C-alpha positions in Angstrom: -58.3 -107.8 -69.6 -57.8 -111.5 -68.8 -56.2 -112.9 -65.7 -52.5 -113.1 -66.2 -52.4 -110.5 -69.0 -49.8 -107.8 -68.6 -51.4 -104.4 -67.9 -50.3 -101.8 -70.5 -48.7 -98.7 -68.9 -51.1 -95.9 -68.3 -51.0 -92.8 -66.1 -53.7 -90.9 -64.2 -53.7 -87.9 -61.9 -53.7 -89.1 -58.2 -54.8 -87.6 -55.0 -52.1 -85.7 -53.2 -51.0 -84.0 -56.4 -49.1 -86.9 -57.8 -49.3 -88.9 -61.0 -49.8 -92.7 -60.9 -48.2 -94.8 -63.6 -48.6 -98.5 -63.8 -44.9 -99.0 -64.7 -43.9 -97.4 -61.4 -45.9 -100.2 -59.6 -44.0 -103.0 -61.5 -43.2 -105.8 -59.1 -45.8 -104.8 -56.6 -49.0 -106.6 -55.9 -51.7 -104.1 -56.9 -55.5 -103.9 -56.5 -57.1 -101.5 -58.9 -60.7 -101.1 -58.0 -63.1 -99.1 -60.2 -66.1 -97.4 -58.9 -68.7 -95.2 -60.5 -68.9 -92.1 -58.3 -67.5 -90.5 -55.1 -69.8 -90.2 -52.1 -72.6 -92.4 -53.3 -73.8 -95.1 -51.0 -72.5 -98.2 -52.8 -69.1 -96.7 -53.7 -68.6 -95.3 -50.2 -69.3 -98.7 -48.7 -66.8 -100.4 -51.1 -64.2 -97.8 -50.3 -64.8 -98.1 -46.6 -64.3 -101.9 -46.9 -60.9 -101.4 -48.6 -60.1 -98.8 -45.9 -61.0 -101.1 -43.1 -58.9 -103.9 -44.6 -56.0 -101.8 -45.7 -53.7 -103.0 -42.9 -54.2 -106.6 -43.9 -53.6 -105.8 -47.6 -50.4 -103.9 -46.7 -49.2 -106.8 -44.5 -49.7 -109.1 -47.6 -47.6 -106.6 -49.6 -50.6 -105.4 -51.7 -51.2 -101.8 -52.7 -54.8 -100.5 -53.2 -55.7 -97.8 -55.7 -59.3 -96.6 -56.4 -60.3 -95.3 -59.9 -63.3 -93.4 -61.0 -64.3 -90.7 -63.5 -64.7 -88.0 -60.9 -62.4 -85.0 -60.7 -59.3 -84.8 -58.4 -61.1 -82.2 -56.3 -64.0 -84.6 -55.7 -61.6 -87.4 -54.9 -59.7 -85.2 -52.4 -63.0 -84.5 -50.5 -64.0 -88.1 -50.6 -60.6 -89.4 -49.5 -60.6 -86.9 -46.6 -64.2 -87.5 -45.5 -63.8 -91.3 -45.5 -60.2 -91.2 -44.2 -59.0 -93.4 -47.1 -55.3 -94.4 -46.7 -54.7 -95.1 -50.4 -54.7 -93.1 -53.6 -57.7 -92.3 -55.8 -57.1 -91.7 -59.5 -59.1 -89.4 -61.7 -60.0 -91.2 -65.0 -62.1 -88.3 -66.4 -61.5 -89.3 -70.0 -62.3 -92.9 -69.2 -59.2 -94.3 -70.8 -58.4 -96.7 -67.9 -62.1 -97.7 -67.6 -62.1 -98.6 -71.3 -58.8 -100.4 -71.0 -60.2 -102.7 -68.4 -63.6 -102.8 -70.0 -65.5 -101.8 -66.9 -68.0 -99.3 -68.4 -71.4 -100.8 -68.8 -74.8 -99.4 -69.8 -76.9 -98.8 -66.8 -79.5 -101.7 -66.5 -81.8 -100.3 -63.9 -84.7 -97.9 -64.7 
């Protein structure tokens, strides 16, 4: 996706038992951040950074949503462990990751 491109509607299961749909966020400022795996060092640090700055994002009227290929059960544990105040979405079939072209071949090792 290119900057300024309208995001096509998609839906994913969300923590807390809900369903996230892009069209329901219409008119909101939205940060969708993709990360590879719950409870890994880099992804945990990234999520903690969003958590620690959550109040500033909310003050600016911005909603944060994290997306990875992990299951909802894994997301629920991760969210609770790290006290994340925002939704995590389960993209197990990688449709959203492909839509945003964020899947890459691992280049290390």
